[in-house]
Structure formats: C-alpha cells, structure tokens
C-alpha positions, 0 to 999 in steps of 0.5 A: 252392717250399715246403720247399726251405730246411729245416724250421723248428722247430715252435712252439706252436699259437696260442690257440683253434685246434688244429693240423691233422692231416689234409691240410687244416684249415679255420678255420670249420665244414664241412657235408655235401658233394655228389656230383660230377656224372656225366662230361660227354659233352664231356670228362672230369670231374676226380675228387677226389684219393684222398689228399685231405681228405674231399670235403665242400664245404659250400654248394659247389653248383658243381664242375669239369666238362669240361676242354679244352686252349686252348693248348699248347707254352708255355715256363714260363708264369706270369701270365695276364690277360684282355683286353676281347675275351675273349682273354688275355695270358700271361707267360713266366717264362724268356723275358720274353715276353708271349704272346697266346692266343686260346683257339680253338686258334690257336697262342699268338703273341708280343706282345713282350719285357719289358726288364730281366728277370733269370731265376733259380731262381724269378724272371723275368717273373712276374705280369701285370694288364690295366688296367681302361681297356685299350681306351683306354690299352693298359696292361699291368702286370707284376711283373719279377724284375730287378736291382738290385731287383724291380719292377712296370712299366707296359707299352704293348701295340700296337694290333695286339697285336704290339708291347710297350714300357716306359712307366714303372716303377710301383714298385721297391725290392723286394729280389731273390733266387734264390727267394721273389719272390712275383710276383702283381699284380692290379688290385683292385675299388678300381682299385689294384694289389695286389702279392704279394711274397716274403721274398727268402729272408730270413725277417726281411724279412717282419717288417721294416716298412721292407722291401717283401718278405714283404708284400702291397703296394697302390699306385695305378696311377701308383705313388702310395700310396693315402691309406687305406693303413694305414702311409702306405707301399705296405705293406698287410699284413705277415708273409707268406712268399711270396704268389703269389696274390691274388683278390677276392670279390664283396663286396670281400673280399681273399684271398691264397694263400701258400707256407709252409715245410714245415708249412703253406701258407695262404689268408688274408683280407687286412686293412689293417695286419694281420701274418700271422705269418711268420717267428714263426708258420706256419699254425696253429703259433706264437703270433704274427700273424693266423690263416689262413682255411685251411691246407694241407700243402705236399706237397698244395698249394704254392699259387700263383694263386688266383681267386674264382668262384661261391662258392669260391676256386680255388687252383692247387697246384704241389707238390700238382699239383691244383686246390683248391676252398675254399667261402667266403662273404666272410671265412668258410669254408663247407666243407672244401677239395676237391681236383680234377684231382689228378695229371692235369696236373702242377703248376698255377701260375695260375688265372683266371676267364674272361669266360664264367665258366670257369676258365683254369688254367696248368700249370708243368711245364717248369721242372725239375719232374717230374709223373705219374711222367714227365719234364718236357716242355720247351716244352709247358706248357698252358692248360686251360679248366675248365668250372664246373657245378652239382652 
C-alpha cells in the first residue's frame, strides 16, 4: 500500500503544471457534470463521496447503477479474468488457489492450486489473464510472487474446471520482496502479455534499465520479446513505483494505475520507452519523467485494478475504499474524476468489464485492513456486479 515507507521530501512541480491541492488533479480540462440517476428499484445507487472532488465528469453519460453481490466468502481475492462462457476465474493471494465463479449465486469452487507461491505482506498469487484462445489451449497466465524471483507462468486449466497444472514459466527474474510486487498481468489487444511490476521496495530499481522492477513489461505469450519493444528487452516503460492496474481503450490506448508514495497516486497513459519519473518524481511533484494523466491523493485512492468501459476508466481504490471514474477519450481526460461506492464495501482491489458490459469489482478486506469502522471479516471478501447506466 502507499504511504507505508515514509514520506519522500517534496520536490518542485514540473514545468507547465501546478501541483494539485484538491483530492484529484486532472491533466486536461473538465466540463460540467451530470446528475446521477434516481435509485434503481432493483438495488442501491452509489453516491459520490462527500469528501471527493467536485463530481463534474465532463462527457460522462454513463454512471454506476445497481450493485449486486455475485460471490462471497472469498479469501484474499486478487485477480479476476472472464472465460469465454461469461463465468470467471479468480486468484486467491494467500492460498495460491484459482477459483471458478459462475456469477449465478453458486458458491465459488476451487479449480486448483498454483505451485511455488510465496506469500508475503503483499505477495502471493496475484494477477491472472485468460488466453484469447482459451477454448482451444485452456491456458491461464498468472503473476506469482515466488522465490528466488517473481515470475509469470502459463497454467493449463482442465476441461471440467477442476484441475490446474503448470505448463511453463513465461518470464522470471522479477526481483521479489515483502511489498511492491506490482502483480497485474493482462493480454493486450496486440495479443501480448502486459505486466505491471513494483520496485520491490528499492526505489532505484525503477530507474535501473536492466531491472525488471518498477516497470511495465510487454512480452509475447511464449515469453519472447516483441520486435517492436523499445529496448529489445521485456521493458516497455520505466520509472514506475508499483503498477497494479493495466487496461486498454477501444483505440488501443494503454493505461496504468500506480500506487504512489504519500503525495500522489497516478493514472498514466503508457508509451513505449517513456520514463514515468519514479523515484525522482511523484505525480506532479519533481522535475523528471512523463506527467501522469491523472493524480489522486493516496488517502483517497491507493489504486489497484483499472478497467475501461463506455468512455471512462474505472479504478479500484484500496485505501480510498471507493471506485473512481475517470472520463477519457484516448490519451486525453475529458472530465474530473468522480468517486463512487465510497466506504460502502471497504477496500476495492480489482475491477473488470464483464461480457454483459457490467463491472465486476473485487473487494480486499481480509488481509488485515479495516473498513467502515468495523473489523475485517476473514474469509468473506466479495465480488460485486456494478451495472452501468445512462445518466
């Protein structure tokens, strides 16, 4: 989580930008917002946090509607990926298990356990991604916190969704640590694996070219380096502190959410070969690296998963215990971030777009954190289905 390792001395604001003083700062213009819809009869409508930035989402004509629970009783869920039939696989950070969630009220069922998982304060079985050819190859990719290094592996899922076996290691050599693993892995529209890593609690890793830590990595599904990678290595971009979310817009724009230190969390547009500033800069503070698309205060964010749906990025916040909506048009922000579900479900880890267009949001309340003024409920994390409706 952001803010656990002390405050970095504030640097200067980078030229041409002013460091934010509200809860959210957007690099781009904001327009007038719209009013959330009335509470739908079938469930509660989330209300923007009273402490959030002004709810002016320019161009955001889609907002969260009804919220329903599709799974409960989960233990430290982290990653979620949809199968071709619309059901989902979910990773359990602490147990190393992959679960099958149908979304129809049926309890989650264990598919299998990933070998070699090493659990730490933030480590374990983290992100997962389903192969585009899953119907034929039955392949699931997983980011594994392990020893001596973290790695990305390819797993084979049994035809009956009741077995799991290790096929191969796709990438290793990612330095491990107690915290700052990153952990997100997604299949991009280019068919390659995009992997977010953390700095392994050693900030200098992010600026070290031959380290895989503090980077966004891009590799082919067989582990080879794509010919158009900027450095001839798996490294796609550098200068990241702890990337736990990667998503793509319909035009191919790549976005990443990044946990900052104690000043700014970031949402970035990823570009090949670009440095994003850490540890010399954080958010809008400092004179080095690419400026973020959006900055958020860690107390209101600590962003993990991010997804794109219907003109907005949707970012799950851990410390902020809310779902952030950031209206975008390709690499451009079109309105101020808006906070939804603030404090209603505790820490939010992952958000993915379901085949029906809704959002599935994974909570993260069983790893020692408190939420809503109550103690954590061990073994009772949930997956929520959030309908998106026209405002």
